[in-house]
C-alpha angles and dihedrals in degrees: 000000000000123000137174145171097219110149094209123035124172114222132183133181138036097326092069095038090057090065093061119108133253086256095059126094120243114255124239115281114253090220092055090048091053096047104036108029137071118249090258091053092045091054091049093050092048087055091051089051092055120097133196115230123196118186141143090238137011125192131182118201101194093181095059095029095238127139115194131190117185139176120046093350116197118178116184128183116172107315094336120099132190119196122188144140091240135012124185133178123201108205091193097056095029090229128132122205129197120190135188126023093000115189124178118193120197124207088246089060098255115139132199122197128195145149097227131021131182121182138167122234094250087054092226095112125045142153125203128184123207091005124188122180127196114195125205093259091051094259110151132212123185131177143161089241140358125204121192118201135175090009094273109055125075122183119201119201115213089357131185124201126189136151091196121110118238117261110269093219094046113018091180093058120105114269123250089265137355141166119234121191139175085228132011122188126199110201106193094185092053091036089226141127116215127189135199119207092000126189123195110211132189115202088347094304116119111242106164136022129196130167090219132023136159140179138172116278129239094272094063125100094173132009134169116247147094117316125212114294125235128209134187150141137232137158101255097042099027117205111355139181135191127201111179123200118207115209121190103210098176146337092287103023141066142168130213116201116194120185112190119194116203127193097221104027106035126227127350121189124200127184127192120193126188129182134172116206129190089256104028153343138267128200125174136172123189129177136173144172143163108242144135118286133193113214129215090271093055094254117144116228113192127215097006127162111253127176148124144217128215114179135163133184132179123183137175107213095180141335090288105027129069136158147163148154144246116204116186118164138146133196089237136000095254099051099083092053096041094053097031096234113171097304117167119227109294093342112177101174138047113214122197120193140183115190147166126186140181126202118185126155108312095342128095128184129177135177118198140176121190135190127179137202124194117228096193135069090235097076126037119230090221089067093052113106126248107213113198117181121005110175125189131186124181131179129182115188130222113261112285131180092020113309097345123115138176134225131211123194132178130181130184119187135181116186130177140161136208084250129002140034122004123198137189117187136184118190128183125182138176131183141180119215121196117180120182139159125241127227095262096049096268117141125228130190120189118194129182119183139175122198128189124190132184124192132194111188140182125195093006123142113204116252098012128113092200113121091212104031122190113238104026136182128232127245118330142169127215137154147167144217114217124185122189134185125191140174122195124194128192130176116185117198118194124198118189136183137169091274109029147014129223128194126195118186122176113198126198126177127183118198125191119192138143120269094238135068107100104080121173093249091067110084121224112226105143105026103060101110120053123183108187112203143133093289095065104029091109096037111122089222115035091188114098096229144023102267093083129041127205096244129191133041124289148157123233121194137169145150129239120202131180134177125186140161123219091254120046112313115108131164136165137181137187135183130173148141144190134244117206121197091221135014119270110214090187087081114073122233093258097060100070092229104087101088127059093261112052126211120271115259128192151140138218124200125183125182106169092169140353095271095057129055123166127183125181127179125184147171118208127201109256092225109041099011090237118158112263097164132015133174126178132180126181140175122187140163144039129278090274090060124003130171123197128173150141138215125203126188123173108171095178129023136173119288092248096047112136094216104037120202112354138193119165142143133209123194135175130187118193134174137188097213096181137344089285109025125070134159142190138201119192140170142174122203132187111209095182093061095023099233138112111236094188138007132158152133136225138190121204133190116190133173138146096292109028148019125209120195124187120175147165126200136176116202133184122194131187094230135119095232099040127063130175111312137188115211127193119190140177128183131177118195118194121194111256091000102070131225133315121193152143135208128202123197120200125193143007117019101135118228116172 
């Protein structure tokens, strides 16, 4: 027998490898290294096989074939470390044993603790007593014993699983939630945890029992299986339940199938598909059912097909070309609201789009096709335009003749409807821009442009904005040539001191253009709504599209001002207006641009410190300075208490405005009570129509292992099938297990 008290002993070979844990990866075979590797590789692999052993005492009983290391044993190979009071290796049975305060540390940071460990040299079979495992994300597994077989299957007897951190005040207290089971099986090949006779406990109190339960393990990013179910109740649907199934169809694709059974309207099926390609992405959601439907005349139609599609694709064809599509369509305008399918806040229109675009250097080209579906009873879908195609080409030249440059723009549009006016348009524009600086630091920009438009129309009646005019004329052709000349002058003044900086910038723009260009034969499809504010005061065309031009000569002027310190304080203000040499009746009364003197437009923004930000925009009547348009947004507070909100007041709007006069306010109060608790109260009120479209409150708890959501919301829709509704919801999400929840609707969904 040989013995020693060396503190550090260098080992190599199977004796050391046998002490590695079930979580460690088997080292390269020495035979393979000798037969299939170069001498340099063999030497490197032999160094990787070596392990450093530290112990108070090491003995080698050659007669019995047992090597023993005792006293503060530390065995390290690469990034893996084994700690124990005693480690022995039996060369006859090829089994290594570690006793007393065993700790095994993986390179990934995972740690296993135990009192007694047995493991074979090939590491496929192992036994651990009083095992405790700490994973990298602080998930914990504990059991009386753990047995590893076949190298990829570990069975825990009387196991406990929990991703929750221990309580700081009382580490021995039960975690927020945990799973206890008579037997827990970790299948590494299937990446799954399975339980027999499992009990789900909250704070140590049993809440749920099942004879069998499984979930994906901590190594899984995606795995096929049932997702958390959802239950609820409301008047139109009755009691309902959803049980989604998630199906991984490939490395970069998946499908979620969600059947929803409703008490009053039968079964609805929804399918969501996602796919990532080398050059793009694809997402699509489809749903359908056979249910009752109330049409726009209030007539009930029983057992009708109802459904929707919401699909999106984006693709890069080359370094300069990209394209995609958005398809959003429903069987009827009420379906998205009735079944709560991916409807944006207060959305009243579905837009479908197919596009391709090219961007190279100073050239841009795009081809688009659009189709629209109304989601309200106020506008018929048959009157919505179908735009196919709409082609745009834009070119901006390199600087020529000093700092000057030219622009070229072309637009081709074809628009039709199921019934009503059809329009085809060709627009060509060229412009010369010449910026230069004056002798006192003032900045000038001279622009000269010429635009030519041609229109081919069907079923258009001159002078009307109606999409389906009665009477209407047949096919017709008209056009225009519209020149425009402008000069803009800016003179920024900067005043600085040791503590702050101020900037004053007067701006004046003179525009010369003929007083013609918008004849009655030219239809107006894209320039109906005009919102005059500080953002478009100096725009050469204040109309949104190309169908109308901002004719006549005018002068625009305004003043920019900003004040800031060198720390946090920042503020800015602007006010300006226009003077036109003759009235422009193409603008309606509500725009503030029809008379010679326009309304005053401006904005004020104040951000005294990071926790407060105020923005106010306004339009004042040019005669009595009364408010005609106001918009305010604010954000104030710290995470413990924060207020955000907005106010919108449009006293007068254009005759064709979809919304009419508006006055509404939105406000939200949120608070992060503690590290884990936060809450929010929100509301939206329409003063013009005296109703509250949306109001609610929610309370959220979130920590490392669970999220609890509780919420209440009252919603009002302008829809024949949906009336005011109160909704209560609760949802509990447990890490690795998924979410569980229910929703209860109270009030006014109409049924029959």
